[in-house]
C-alpha positions in Angstrom: 90.4 99.3 113.5 88.0 96.4 113.1 88.1 94.1 110.2 85.0 93.9 108.1 83.4 90.6 107.5 83.3 89.0 104.0 79.6 90.0 103.8 80.3 93.6 104.7 83.1 93.8 102.1 80.8 92.2 99.5 78.1 94.8 100.3 80.5 97.7 100.0 81.9 96.4 96.7 78.3 95.8 95.4 77.2 99.3 96.3 80.3 101.1 95.0 80.2 99.1 91.8 76.6 100.2 91.2 77.7 103.8 91.6 80.5 103.3 89.1 78.0 101.7 86.6 75.8 104.8 86.8 78.4 107.5 86.1 81.7 105.6 85.2 83.6 107.8 87.7 86.8 105.9 88.7 86.6 107.4 92.2 84.1 104.5 92.9 86.7 102.0 91.8 89.3 103.7 94.0 86.9 103.5 96.9 86.5 99.8 96.3 90.3 99.5 96.4 90.5 101.4 99.7 87.7 99.4 101.3 88.8 95.8 100.4 91.6 94.3 102.4 93.4 92.6 99.4 94.2 89.5 101.5 95.5 91.5 104.4 97.6 93.7 102.2 95.8 97.1 102.3 98.7 98.9 100.8 97.8 97.1 97.5 94.4 98.8 97.5 95.9 102.1 98.4 98.3 102.0 95.5 95.7 100.9 93.0 93.4 103.7 94.3 96.2 106.3 93.9 96.8 105.1 90.3 93.1 105.3 89.4 92.7 108.7 90.9 95.8 110.1 89.2 94.7 108.6 85.9 91.3 110.2 86.3 92.7 113.6 87.2 95.1 113.4 84.2 92.2 112.5 81.9 90.0 115.3 83.3 92.7 118.0 82.9 93.3 116.8 79.3 89.6 117.2 78.5 89.7 120.8 79.9 92.5 121.8 77.5 
């Protein structure tokens, strides 16, 4: 697995942030977390993404009730 350059990471974050600004769907924030290395600690991003996704699913199911 190759490491992305700073510029590549910056572009990923910029694009996903724009998507989030359009529809406020936390899945875009989770994608940012999964795609940014967190100072060579990718497990940090995975955990944040998991929390964001579980919070979103919890909120979605509450809205359906």
